[in-house]
mmCIF file of the N, C-alpha and C atoms, coordinates in Angstrom:
data_MODEL
# 
_entry.id   MODEL 
# 
loop_
_atom_site.group_PDB 
_atom_site.id 
_atom_site.type_symbol 
_atom_site.label_atom_id 
_atom_site.label_alt_id 
_atom_site.label_comp_id 
_atom_site.label_asym_id 
_atom_site.label_entity_id 
_atom_site.label_seq_id 
_atom_site.pdbx_PDB_ins_code 
_atom_site.Cartn_x 
_atom_site.Cartn_y 
_atom_site.Cartn_z 
_atom_site.occupancy 
_atom_site.B_iso_or_equiv 
_atom_site.pdbx_formal_charge 
_atom_site.auth_seq_id 
_atom_site.auth_comp_id 
_atom_site.auth_asym_id 
_atom_site.auth_atom_id 
_atom_site.pdbx_PDB_model_num 
ATOM 1   N N  . MET A 1 1  ? 126.460 112.204 143.160 1.00 0.00 ? 1  MET A N  1 
ATOM 2   C CA . MET A 1 1  ? 127.701 111.611 143.126 1.00 0.00 ? 1  MET A CA 1 
ATOM 3   C C  . MET A 1 1  ? 128.580 112.082 144.482 1.00 0.00 ? 1  MET A C  1 
ATOM 4   N N  . ASP A 1 2  ? 129.259 111.057 144.979 1.00 0.00 ? 2  ASP A N  1 
ATOM 5   C CA . ASP A 1 2  ? 130.212 111.330 146.233 1.00 0.00 ? 2  ASP A CA 1 
ATOM 6   C C  . ASP A 1 2  ? 131.527 111.806 145.934 1.00 0.00 ? 2  ASP A C  1 
ATOM 7   N N  . GLY A 1 3  ? 132.109 111.722 144.671 1.00 0.00 ? 3  GLY A N  1 
ATOM 8   C CA . GLY A 1 3  ? 133.366 112.081 144.379 1.00 0.00 ? 3  GLY A CA 1 
ATOM 9   C C  . GLY A 1 3  ? 134.515 111.251 144.920 1.00 0.00 ? 3  GLY A C  1 
ATOM 10  N N  . VAL A 1 4  ? 134.232 110.006 145.433 1.00 0.00 ? 4  VAL A N  1 
ATOM 11  C CA . VAL A 1 4  ? 135.110 108.978 146.009 1.00 0.00 ? 4  VAL A CA 1 
ATOM 12  C C  . VAL A 1 4  ? 135.635 108.241 144.685 1.00 0.00 ? 4  VAL A C  1 
ATOM 13  N N  . THR A 1 5  ? 137.011 108.052 144.582 1.00 0.00 ? 5  THR A N  1 
ATOM 14  C CA . THR A 1 5  ? 137.453 107.372 143.463 1.00 0.00 ? 5  THR A CA 1 
ATOM 15  C C  . THR A 1 5  ? 137.998 106.065 144.108 1.00 0.00 ? 5  THR A C  1 
ATOM 16  N N  . VAL A 1 6  ? 138.272 105.104 143.034 1.00 0.00 ? 6  VAL A N  1 
ATOM 17  C CA . VAL A 1 6  ? 138.974 103.949 143.514 1.00 0.00 ? 6  VAL A CA 1 
ATOM 18  C C  . VAL A 1 6  ? 140.143 104.080 144.155 1.00 0.00 ? 6  VAL A C  1 
ATOM 19  N N  . ASP A 1 7  ? 141.053 105.001 143.697 1.00 0.00 ? 7  ASP A N  1 
ATOM 20  C CA . ASP A 1 7  ? 142.248 105.281 144.519 1.00 0.00 ? 7  ASP A CA 1 
ATOM 21  C C  . ASP A 1 7  ? 142.155 105.612 145.929 1.00 0.00 ? 7  ASP A C  1 
ATOM 22  N N  . ASP A 1 8  ? 141.088 106.485 146.244 1.00 0.00 ? 8  ASP A N  1 
ATOM 23  C CA . ASP A 1 8  ? 140.669 107.037 147.551 1.00 0.00 ? 8  ASP A CA 1 
ATOM 24  C C  . ASP A 1 8  ? 140.393 105.647 148.400 1.00 0.00 ? 8  ASP A C  1 
ATOM 25  N N  . ILE A 1 9  ? 139.741 104.758 147.817 1.00 0.00 ? 9  ILE A N  1 
ATOM 26  C CA . ILE A 1 9  ? 139.293 103.639 148.594 1.00 0.00 ? 9  ILE A CA 1 
ATOM 27  C C  . ILE A 1 9  ? 140.364 102.761 148.754 1.00 0.00 ? 9  ILE A C  1 
ATOM 28  N N  . GLU A 1 10 ? 141.250 102.607 147.706 1.00 0.00 ? 10 GLU A N  1 
ATOM 29  C CA . GLU A 1 10 ? 142.492 101.760 147.872 1.00 0.00 ? 10 GLU A CA 1 
ATOM 30  C C  . GLU A 1 10 ? 143.296 102.145 148.922 1.00 0.00 ? 10 GLU A C  1 
ATOM 31  N N  . GLU A 1 11 ? 143.537 103.556 149.288 1.00 0.00 ? 11 GLU A N  1 
ATOM 32  C CA . GLU A 1 11 ? 144.375 103.872 150.394 1.00 0.00 ? 11 GLU A CA 1 
ATOM 33  C C  . GLU A 1 11 ? 143.904 103.545 151.658 1.00 0.00 ? 11 GLU A C  1 
ATOM 34  N N  . HIS A 1 12 ? 142.616 103.333 151.938 1.00 0.00 ? 12 HIS A N  1 
ATOM 35  C CA . HIS A 1 12 ? 142.014 103.052 153.069 1.00 0.00 ? 12 HIS A CA 1 
ATOM 36  C C  . HIS A 1 12 ? 140.941 101.945 153.065 1.00 0.00 ? 12 HIS A C  1 
ATOM 37  N N  . ILE A 1 13 ? 141.414 100.868 152.383 1.00 0.00 ? 13 ILE A N  1 
ATOM 38  C CA . ILE A 1 13 ? 140.429 99.713  152.086 1.00 0.00 ? 13 ILE A CA 1 
ATOM 39  C C  . ILE A 1 13 ? 139.986 99.243  153.242 1.00 0.00 ? 13 ILE A C  1 
ATOM 40  N N  . SER A 1 14 ? 140.744 98.942  154.351 1.00 0.00 ? 14 SER A N  1 
ATOM 41  C CA . SER A 1 14 ? 140.181 98.084  155.398 1.00 0.00 ? 14 SER A CA 1 
ATOM 42  C C  . SER A 1 14 ? 139.240 98.980  156.190 1.00 0.00 ? 14 SER A C  1 
ATOM 43  N N  . GLU A 1 15 ? 139.469 100.343 156.433 1.00 0.00 ? 15 GLU A N  1 
ATOM 44  C CA . GLU A 1 15 ? 138.508 101.098 157.136 1.00 0.00 ? 15 GLU A CA 1 
ATOM 45  C C  . GLU A 1 15 ? 137.181 101.245 156.256 1.00 0.00 ? 15 GLU A C  1 
ATOM 46  N N  . TYR A 1 16 ? 137.463 101.540 154.907 1.00 0.00 ? 16 TYR A N  1 
ATOM 47  C CA . TYR A 1 16 ? 136.380 101.765 154.053 1.00 0.00 ? 16 TYR A CA 1 
ATOM 48  C C  . TYR A 1 16 ? 135.490 100.402 154.042 1.00 0.00 ? 16 TYR A C  1 
ATOM 49  N N  . GLY A 1 17 ? 136.117 99.368  153.890 1.00 0.00 ? 17 GLY A N  1 
ATOM 50  C CA . GLY A 1 17 ? 135.326 98.115  153.674 1.00 0.00 ? 17 GLY A CA 1 
ATOM 51  C C  . GLY A 1 17 ? 134.527 97.613  155.134 1.00 0.00 ? 17 GLY A C  1 
ATOM 52  N N  . SER A 1 18 ? 135.253 97.947  156.190 1.00 0.00 ? 18 SER A N  1 
ATOM 53  C CA . SER A 1 18 ? 134.648 97.627  157.384 1.00 0.00 ? 18 SER A CA 1 
ATOM 54  C C  . SER A 1 18 ? 133.406 98.628  157.637 1.00 0.00 ? 18 SER A C  1 
ATOM 55  N N  . ALA A 1 19 ? 133.407 99.823  157.345 1.00 0.00 ? 19 ALA A N  1 
ATOM 56  C CA . ALA A 1 19 ? 132.347 100.760 157.366 1.00 0.00 ? 19 ALA A CA 1 
ATOM 57  C C  . ALA A 1 19 ? 131.169 100.489 156.567 1.00 0.00 ? 19 ALA A C  1 
ATOM 58  N N  . ILE A 1 20 ? 131.450 100.117 155.282 1.00 0.00 ? 20 ILE A N  1 
ATOM 59  C CA . ILE A 1 20 ? 130.242 99.591  154.465 1.00 0.00 ? 20 ILE A CA 1 
ATOM 60  C C  . ILE A 1 20 ? 129.744 98.328  154.815 1.00 0.00 ? 20 ILE A C  1 
ATOM 61  N N  . LEU A 1 21 ? 130.527 97.368  155.356 1.00 0.00 ? 21 LEU A N  1 
ATOM 62  C CA . LEU A 1 21 ? 129.961 96.132  155.739 1.00 0.00 ? 21 LEU A CA 1 
ATOM 63  C C  . LEU A 1 21 ? 129.130 96.338  157.033 1.00 0.00 ? 21 LEU A C  1 
ATOM 64  N N  . ARG A 1 22 ? 129.634 97.146  157.969 1.00 0.00 ? 22 ARG A N  1 
ATOM 65  C CA . ARG A 1 22 ? 128.849 97.604  159.133 1.00 0.00 ? 22 ARG A CA 1 
ATOM 66  C C  . ARG A 1 22 ? 127.467 98.158  158.836 1.00 0.00 ? 22 ARG A C  1 
ATOM 67  N N  . LYS A 1 23 ? 127.547 99.008  157.960 1.00 0.00 ? 23 LYS A N  1 
ATOM 68  C CA . LYS A 1 23 ? 126.152 99.789  157.379 1.00 0.00 ? 23 LYS A CA 1 
ATOM 69  C C  . LYS A 1 23 ? 125.270 98.709  156.747 1.00 0.00 ? 23 LYS A C  1 
ATOM 70  N N  . VAL A 1 24 ? 125.688 97.848  155.843 1.00 0.00 ? 24 VAL A N  1 
ATOM 71  C CA . VAL A 1 24 ? 124.927 96.832  155.387 1.00 0.00 ? 24 VAL A CA 1 
ATOM 72  C C  . VAL A 1 24 ? 124.398 95.805  156.330 1.00 0.00 ? 24 VAL A C  1 
ATOM 73  N N  . LYS A 1 25 ? 125.180 95.497  157.355 1.00 0.00 ? 25 LYS A N  1 
ATOM 74  C CA . LYS A 1 25 ? 124.744 94.576  158.247 1.00 0.00 ? 25 LYS A CA 1 
ATOM 75  C C  . LYS A 1 25 ? 123.634 95.186  159.296 1.00 0.00 ? 25 LYS A C  1 
ATOM 76  N N  . ASP A 1 26 ? 123.719 96.319  159.636 1.00 0.00 ? 26 ASP A N  1 
ATOM 77  C CA . ASP A 1 26 ? 122.837 97.079  160.467 1.00 0.00 ? 26 ASP A CA 1 
ATOM 78  C C  . ASP A 1 26 ? 121.656 97.651  159.826 1.00 0.00 ? 26 ASP A C  1 
ATOM 79  N N  . GLY A 1 27 ? 121.782 97.432  158.385 1.00 0.00 ? 27 GLY A N  1 
ATOM 80  C CA . GLY A 1 27 ? 120.447 97.996  157.555 1.00 0.00 ? 27 GLY A CA 1 
ATOM 81  C C  . GLY A 1 27 ? 120.520 99.508  157.408 1.00 0.00 ? 27 GLY A C  1 
ATOM 82  N N  . SER A 1 28 ? 121.595 100.080 157.876 1.00 0.00 ? 28 SER A N  1 
ATOM 83  C CA . SER A 1 28 ? 121.620 101.667 157.547 1.00 0.00 ? 28 SER A CA 1 
ATOM 84  C C  . SER A 1 28 ? 122.338 102.099 156.276 1.00 0.00 ? 28 SER A C  1 
ATOM 85  N N  . TYR A 1 29 ? 122.585 101.210 155.536 1.00 0.00 ? 29 TYR A N  1 
ATOM 86  C CA . TYR A 1 29 ? 123.252 101.305 154.248 1.00 0.00 ? 29 TYR A CA 1 
ATOM 87  C C  . TYR A 1 29 ? 122.196 101.912 153.114 1.00 0.00 ? 29 TYR A C  1 
ATOM 88  N N  . GLN A 1 30 ? 122.551 103.119 152.511 1.00 0.00 ? 30 GLN A N  1 
ATOM 89  C CA . GLN A 1 30 ? 121.630 103.665 151.478 1.00 0.00 ? 30 GLN A CA 1 
ATOM 90  C C  . GLN A 1 30 ? 122.444 104.012 150.410 1.00 0.00 ? 30 GLN A C  1 
ATOM 91  N N  . PRO A 1 31 ? 122.243 103.357 149.233 1.00 0.00 ? 31 PRO A N  1 
ATOM 92  C CA . PRO A 1 31 ? 122.797 103.484 148.065 1.00 0.00 ? 31 PRO A CA 1 
ATOM 93  C C  . PRO A 1 31 ? 122.437 105.077 147.497 1.00 0.00 ? 31 PRO A C  1 
ATOM 94  N N  . LEU A 1 32 ? 123.621 105.709 146.779 1.00 0.00 ? 32 LEU A N  1 
ATOM 95  C CA . LEU A 1 32 ? 123.341 107.043 146.323 1.00 0.00 ? 32 LEU A CA 1 
ATOM 96  C C  . LEU A 1 32 ? 122.717 106.894 144.823 1.00 0.00 ? 32 LEU A C  1 
ATOM 97  N N  . PRO A 1 33 ? 122.065 107.920 144.416 1.00 0.00 ? 33 PRO A N  1 
ATOM 98  C CA . PRO A 1 33 ? 121.457 108.011 143.022 1.00 0.00 ? 33 PRO A CA 1 
ATOM 99  C C  . PRO A 1 33 ? 122.689 107.717 141.997 1.00 0.00 ? 33 PRO A C  1 
ATOM 100 N N  . VAL A 1 34 ? 122.162 106.946 140.844 1.00 0.00 ? 34 VAL A N  1 
ATOM 101 C CA . VAL A 1 34 ? 123.361 106.666 139.947 1.00 0.00 ? 34 VAL A CA 1 
ATOM 102 C C  . VAL A 1 34 ? 123.481 107.913 139.021 1.00 0.00 ? 34 VAL A C  1 
ATOM 103 N N  . LYS A 1 35 ? 124.587 108.067 138.185 1.00 0.00 ? 35 LYS A N  1 
ATOM 104 C CA . LYS A 1 35 ? 124.860 108.935 137.303 1.00 0.00 ? 35 LYS A CA 1 
ATOM 105 C C  . LYS A 1 35 ? 124.203 108.560 135.925 1.00 0.00 ? 35 LYS A C  1 
ATOM 106 N N  . GLY A 1 36 ? 123.278 109.254 135.536 1.00 0.00 ? 36 GLY A N  1 
ATOM 107 C CA . GLY A 1 36 ? 122.787 108.831 134.116 1.00 0.00 ? 36 GLY A CA 1 
ATOM 108 C C  . GLY A 1 36 ? 123.545 109.389 132.972 1.00 0.00 ? 36 GLY A C  1 
ATOM 109 N N  . VAL A 1 37 ? 123.804 108.411 132.041 1.00 0.00 ? 37 VAL A N  1 
ATOM 110 C CA . VAL A 1 37 ? 124.556 108.817 130.927 1.00 0.00 ? 37 VAL A CA 1 
ATOM 111 C C  . VAL A 1 37 ? 123.740 108.135 129.705 1.00 0.00 ? 37 VAL A C  1 
ATOM 112 N N  . TYR A 1 38 ? 124.078 108.572 128.509 1.00 0.00 ? 38 TYR A N  1 
ATOM 113 C CA . TYR A 1 38 ? 123.657 107.917 127.346 1.00 0.00 ? 38 TYR A CA 1 
ATOM 114 C C  . TYR A 1 38 ? 124.542 107.648 126.361 1.00 0.00 ? 38 TYR A C  1 
ATOM 115 N N  . ILE A 1 39 ? 124.679 106.422 125.789 1.00 0.00 ? 39 ILE A N  1 
ATOM 116 C CA . ILE A 1 39 ? 125.629 106.006 124.814 1.00 0.00 ? 39 ILE A CA 1 
ATOM 117 C C  . ILE A 1 39 ? 124.885 105.777 123.627 1.00 0.00 ? 39 ILE A C  1 
ATOM 118 N N  . PRO A 1 40 ? 125.622 106.105 122.385 1.00 0.00 ? 40 PRO A N  1 
ATOM 119 C CA . PRO A 1 40 ? 124.951 105.833 121.186 1.00 0.00 ? 40 PRO A CA 1 
ATOM 120 C C  . PRO A 1 40 ? 125.025 104.213 120.680 1.00 0.00 ? 40 PRO A C  1 
ATOM 121 N N  . LYS A 1 41 ? 123.904 103.855 120.219 1.00 0.00 ? 41 LYS A N  1 
ATOM 122 C CA . LYS A 1 41 ? 123.948 102.680 119.582 1.00 0.00 ? 41 LYS A CA 1 
ATOM 123 C C  . LYS A 1 41 ? 124.096 102.506 118.201 1.00 0.00 ? 41 LYS A C  1 
ATOM 124 N N  . GLU A 1 42 ? 124.364 101.540 117.488 1.00 0.00 ? 42 GLU A N  1 
ATOM 125 C CA . GLU A 1 42 ? 124.729 101.414 116.088 1.00 0.00 ? 42 GLU A CA 1 
ATOM 126 C C  . GLU A 1 42 ? 123.663 101.969 115.197 1.00 0.00 ? 42 GLU A C  1 
ATOM 127 N N  . ASN A 1 43 ? 122.304 101.784 115.661 1.00 0.00 ? 43 ASN A N  1 
ATOM 128 C CA . ASN A 1 43 ? 121.191 102.128 114.924 1.00 0.00 ? 43 ASN A CA 1 
ATOM 129 C C  . ASN A 1 43 ? 120.854 103.594 115.087 1.00 0.00 ? 43 ASN A C  1 
ATOM 130 N N  . GLY A 1 44 ? 121.709 104.342 115.767 1.00 0.00 ? 44 GLY A N  1 
ATOM 131 C CA . GLY A 1 44 ? 121.483 105.802 115.719 1.00 0.00 ? 44 GLY A CA 1 
ATOM 132 C C  . GLY A 1 44 ? 120.840 106.177 117.052 1.00 0.00 ? 44 GLY A C  1 
ATOM 133 N N  . ALA A 1 45 ? 120.126 105.335 117.700 1.00 0.00 ? 45 ALA A N  1 
ATOM 134 C CA . ALA A 1 45 ? 119.357 105.548 119.033 1.00 0.00 ? 45 ALA A CA 1 
ATOM 135 C C  . ALA A 1 45 ? 120.450 105.676 120.175 1.00 0.00 ? 45 ALA A C  1 
ATOM 136 N N  . LYS A 1 46 ? 120.004 106.089 121.230 1.00 0.00 ? 46 LYS A N  1 
ATOM 137 C CA . LYS A 1 46 ? 120.848 106.176 122.423 1.00 0.00 ? 46 LYS A CA 1 
ATOM 138 C C  . LYS A 1 46 ? 120.307 105.205 123.504 1.00 0.00 ? 46 LYS A C  1 
ATOM 139 N N  . ARG A 1 47 ? 121.274 104.664 124.210 1.00 0.00 ? 47 ARG A N  1 
ATOM 140 C CA . ARG A 1 47 ? 121.038 103.659 125.420 1.00 0.00 ? 47 ARG A CA 1 
ATOM 141 C C  . ARG A 1 47 ? 121.271 104.466 126.604 1.00 0.00 ? 47 ARG A C  1 
ATOM 142 N N  . ALA A 1 48 ? 120.322 104.296 127.560 1.00 0.00 ? 48 ALA A N  1 
ATOM 143 C CA . ALA A 1 48 ? 120.494 104.945 128.873 1.00 0.00 ? 48 ALA A CA 1 
ATOM 144 C C  . ALA A 1 48 ? 121.226 103.911 129.770 1.00 0.00 ? 48 ALA A C  1 
ATOM 145 N N  . LEU A 1 49 ? 122.199 104.664 130.571 1.00 0.00 ? 49 LEU A N  1 
ATOM 146 C CA . LEU A 1 49 ? 122.929 103.784 131.417 1.00 0.00 ? 49 LEU A CA 1 
ATOM 147 C C  . LEU A 1 49 ? 122.900 104.508 132.879 1.00 0.00 ? 49 LEU A C  1 
ATOM 148 N N  . GLY A 1 50 ? 123.052 103.707 133.800 1.00 0.00 ? 50 GLY A N  1 
ATOM 149 C CA . GLY A 1 50 ? 123.112 104.404 135.204 1.00 0.00 ? 50 GLY A CA 1 
ATOM 150 C C  . GLY A 1 50 ? 124.373 103.803 135.767 1.00 0.00 ? 50 GLY A C  1 
ATOM 151 N N  . ILE A 1 51 ? 125.281 104.745 136.079 1.00 0.00 ? 51 ILE A N  1 
ATOM 152 C CA . ILE A 1 51 ? 126.681 104.545 136.543 1.00 0.00 ? 51 ILE A CA 1 
ATOM 153 C C  . ILE A 1 51 ? 126.668 104.737 138.305 1.00 0.00 ? 51 ILE A C  1 
ATOM 154 N N  . PRO A 1 52 ? 126.794 103.552 138.954 1.00 0.00 ? 52 PRO A N  1 
ATOM 155 C CA . PRO A 1 52 ? 126.722 103.807 140.400 1.00 0.00 ? 52 PRO A CA 1 
ATOM 156 C C  . PRO A 1 52 ? 128.127 104.289 140.821 1.00 0.00 ? 52 PRO A C  1 
ATOM 157 N N  . VAL A 1 53 ? 128.165 104.966 142.045 1.00 0.00 ? 53 VAL A N  1 
ATOM 158 C CA . VAL A 1 53 ? 129.257 105.513 142.598 1.00 0.00 ? 53 VAL A CA 1 
ATOM 159 C C  . VAL A 1 53 ? 130.065 104.311 143.115 1.00 0.00 ? 53 VAL A C  1 
ATOM 160 N N  . VAL A 1 54 ? 131.535 104.320 143.325 1.00 0.00 ? 54 VAL A N  1 
ATOM 161 C CA . VAL A 1 54 ? 132.341 103.165 143.579 1.00 0.00 ? 54 VAL A CA 1 
ATOM 162 C C  . VAL A 1 54 ? 131.742 102.447 144.769 1.00 0.00 ? 54 VAL A C  1 
ATOM 163 N N  . ARG A 1 55 ? 131.349 103.153 145.862 1.00 0.00 ? 55 ARG A N  1 
ATOM 164 C CA . ARG A 1 55 ? 131.029 102.439 147.208 1.00 0.00 ? 55 ARG A CA 1 
ATOM 165 C C  . ARG A 1 55 ? 129.826 101.567 146.849 1.00 0.00 ? 55 ARG A C  1 
ATOM 166 N N  . ASP A 1 56 ? 128.868 102.148 145.947 1.00 0.00 ? 56 ASP A N  1 
ATOM 167 C CA . ASP A 1 56 ? 127.550 101.142 145.547 1.00 0.00 ? 56 ASP A CA 1 
ATOM 168 C C  . ASP A 1 56 ? 127.962 99.992  144.635 1.00 0.00 ? 56 ASP A C  1 
ATOM 169 N N  . HIS A 1 57 ? 129.121 100.201 143.862 1.00 0.00 ? 57 HIS A N  1 
ATOM 170 C CA . HIS A 1 57 ? 129.420 99.058  143.064 1.00 0.00 ? 57 HIS A CA 1 
ATOM 171 C C  . HIS A 1 57 ? 130.086 98.157  143.899 1.00 0.00 ? 57 HIS A C  1 
ATOM 172 N N  . ILE A 1 58 ? 130.881 98.374  145.088 1.00 0.00 ? 58 ILE A N  1 
ATOM 173 C CA . ILE A 1 58 ? 131.396 97.426  145.899 1.00 0.00 ? 58 ILE A CA 1 
ATOM 174 C C  . ILE A 1 58 ? 130.431 96.621  146.668 1.00 0.00 ? 58 ILE A C  1 
ATOM 175 N N  . VAL A 1 59 ? 129.408 97.329  147.133 1.00 0.00 ? 59 VAL A N  1 
ATOM 176 C CA . VAL A 1 59 ? 128.236 96.608  147.612 1.00 0.00 ? 59 VAL A CA 1 
ATOM 177 C C  . VAL A 1 59 ? 127.540 95.677  146.653 1.00 0.00 ? 59 VAL A C  1 
ATOM 178 N N  . GLN A 1 60 ? 127.359 96.141  145.450 1.00 0.00 ? 60 GLN A N  1 
ATOM 179 C CA . GLN A 1 60 ? 126.822 95.147  144.516 1.00 0.00 ? 60 GLN A CA 1 
ATOM 180 C C  . GLN A 1 60 ? 127.727 93.939  144.342 1.00 0.00 ? 60 GLN A C  1 
ATOM 181 N N  . GLN A 1 61 ? 128.929 94.203  144.189 1.00 0.00 ? 61 GLN A N  1 
ATOM 182 C CA . GLN A 1 61 ? 129.842 92.942  143.887 1.00 0.00 ? 61 GLN A CA 1 
ATOM 183 C C  . GLN A 1 61 ? 129.939 92.046  145.186 1.00 0.00 ? 61 GLN A C  1 
ATOM 184 N N  . MET A 1 62 ? 129.693 92.699  146.451 1.00 0.00 ? 62 MET A N  1 
ATOM 185 C CA . MET A 1 62 ? 129.653 91.867  147.629 1.00 0.00 ? 62 MET A CA 1 
ATOM 186 C C  . MET A 1 62 ? 128.578 90.810  147.649 1.00 0.00 ? 62 MET A C  1 
ATOM 187 N N  . ILE A 1 63 ? 127.331 91.455  147.257 1.00 0.00 ? 63 ILE A N  1 
ATOM 188 C CA . ILE A 1 63 ? 126.044 90.756  147.194 1.00 0.00 ? 63 ILE A CA 1 
ATOM 189 C C  . ILE A 1 63 ? 126.211 89.572  146.105 1.00 0.00 ? 63 ILE A C  1 
ATOM 190 N N  . LEU A 1 64 ? 126.645 89.944  144.991 1.00 0.00 ? 64 LEU A N  1 
ATOM 191 C CA . LEU A 1 64 ? 126.923 89.031  143.968 1.00 0.00 ? 64 LEU A CA 1 
ATOM 192 C C  . LEU A 1 64 ? 127.769 87.838  144.361 1.00 0.00 ? 64 LEU A C  1 
ATOM 193 N N  . ASN A 1 65 ? 128.805 88.156  145.214 1.00 0.00 ? 65 ASN A N  1 
ATOM 194 C CA . ASN A 1 65 ? 129.763 87.046  145.472 1.00 0.00 ? 65 ASN A CA 1 
ATOM 195 C C  . ASN A 1 65 ? 129.139 86.175  146.520 1.00 0.00 ? 65 ASN A C  1 
ATOM 196 N N  . ILE A 1 66 ? 128.107 86.759  147.209 1.00 0.00 ? 66 ILE A N  1 
ATOM 197 C CA . ILE A 1 66 ? 127.412 86.075  148.268 1.00 0.00 ? 66 ILE A CA 1 
ATOM 198 C C  . ILE A 1 66 ? 126.170 85.057  147.433 1.00 0.00 ? 66 ILE A C  1 
ATOM 199 N N  . LEU A 1 67 ? 125.475 85.765  146.536 1.00 0.00 ? 67 LEU A N  1 
ATOM 200 C CA . LEU A 1 67 ? 124.208 84.997  146.083 1.00 0.00 ? 67 LEU A CA 1 
ATOM 201 C C  . LEU A 1 67 ? 124.713 84.218  144.793 1.00 0.00 ? 67 LEU A C  1 
ATOM 202 N N  . ASP A 1 68 ? 125.794 84.487  144.043 1.00 0.00 ? 68 ASP A N  1 
ATOM 203 C CA . ASP A 1 68 ? 126.047 83.703  142.930 1.00 0.00 ? 68 ASP A CA 1 
ATOM 204 C C  . ASP A 1 68 ? 126.299 82.215  143.200 1.00 0.00 ? 68 ASP A C  1 
ATOM 205 N N  . PRO A 1 69 ? 127.061 81.848  144.086 1.00 0.00 ? 69 PRO A N  1 
ATOM 206 C CA . PRO A 1 69 ? 127.281 80.390  144.462 1.00 0.00 ? 69 PRO A CA 1 
ATOM 207 C C  . PRO A 1 69 ? 125.919 79.654  144.742 1.00 0.00 ? 69 PRO A C  1 
ATOM 208 N N  . ILE A 1 70 ? 125.026 80.464  145.494 1.00 0.00 ? 70 ILE A N  1 
ATOM 209 C CA . ILE A 1 70 ? 123.627 79.847  145.876 1.00 0.00 ? 70 ILE A CA 1 
ATOM 210 C C  . ILE A 1 70 ? 122.800 79.603  144.638 1.00 0.00 ? 70 ILE A C  1 
ATOM 211 N N  . TYR A 1 71 ? 122.533 80.600  143.687 1.00 0.00 ? 71 TYR A N  1 
ATOM 212 C CA . TYR A 1 71 ? 121.702 80.508  142.741 1.00 0.00 ? 71 TYR A CA 1 
ATOM 213 C C  . TYR A 1 71 ? 122.108 80.125  141.409 1.00 0.00 ? 71 TYR A C  1 
ATOM 214 N N  . ARG A 1 72 ? 123.347 80.017  141.232 1.00 0.00 ? 72 ARG A N  1 
ATOM 215 C CA . ARG A 1 72 ? 123.959 79.552  139.878 1.00 0.00 ? 72 ARG A CA 1 
ATOM 216 C C  . ARG A 1 72 ? 123.694 78.368  139.579 1.00 0.00 ? 72 ARG A C  1 
ATOM 217 N N  . PRO A 1 73 ? 123.867 77.301  140.320 1.00 0.00 ? 73 PRO A N  1 
ATOM 218 C CA . PRO A 1 73 ? 123.337 76.049  139.998 1.00 0.00 ? 73 PRO A CA 1 
ATOM 219 C C  . PRO A 1 73 ? 121.972 75.773  139.417 1.00 0.00 ? 73 PRO A C  1 
ATOM 220 N N  . SER A 1 74 ? 120.960 76.580  140.044 1.00 0.00 ? 74 SER A N  1 
ATOM 221 C CA . SER A 1 74 ? 119.492 76.371  139.754 1.00 0.00 ? 74 SER A CA 1 
ATOM 222 C C  . SER A 1 74 ? 119.412 77.174  138.458 1.00 0.00 ? 74 SER A C  1 
ATOM 223 N N  . LEU A 1 75 ? 120.097 78.198  138.149 1.00 0.00 ? 75 LEU A N  1 
ATOM 224 C CA . LEU A 1 75 ? 119.902 78.859  136.921 1.00 0.00 ? 75 LEU A CA 1 
ATOM 225 C C  . LEU A 1 75 ? 120.204 78.027  135.674 1.00 0.00 ? 75 LEU A C  1 
ATOM 226 N N  . PHE A 1 76 ? 121.315 77.233  135.931 1.00 0.00 ? 76 PHE A N  1 
ATOM 227 C CA . PHE A 1 76 ? 121.709 76.268  134.765 1.00 0.00 ? 76 PHE A CA 1 
ATOM 228 C C  . PHE A 1 76 ? 120.756 75.257  134.578 1.00 0.00 ? 76 PHE A C  1 
ATOM 229 N N  . ARG A 1 77 ? 119.953 74.888  135.476 1.00 0.00 ? 77 ARG A N  1 
ATOM 230 C CA . ARG A 1 77 ? 118.789 73.802  135.289 1.00 0.00 ? 77 ARG A CA 1 
ATOM 231 C C  . ARG A 1 77 ? 117.734 74.057  134.611 1.00 0.00 ? 77 ARG A C  1 
ATOM 232 N N  . LEU A 1 78 ? 117.406 75.469  134.251 1.00 0.00 ? 78 LEU A N  1 
ATOM 233 C CA . LEU A 1 78 ? 116.461 75.780  133.394 1.00 0.00 ? 78 LEU A CA 1 
ATOM 234 C C  . LEU A 1 78 ? 116.493 75.587  132.017 1.00 0.00 ? 78 LEU A C  1 
# 
């Protein structure tokens, strides 16, 4: 985990966003390992979750914003 919070990013969003975008575009972006946690299910079992760092979540959202309008129409035709 990188220890960066949403508040840290909000303080410097322009610089942070530009740096992430530059790394994604030039192919040097590398996601960090997710934080593994377990949450209880109603049946008593536990469900494994992987929580990404804020930076990786931002990149995931950027990719979703690009791909969603492209693929959503074809998904509804299934």
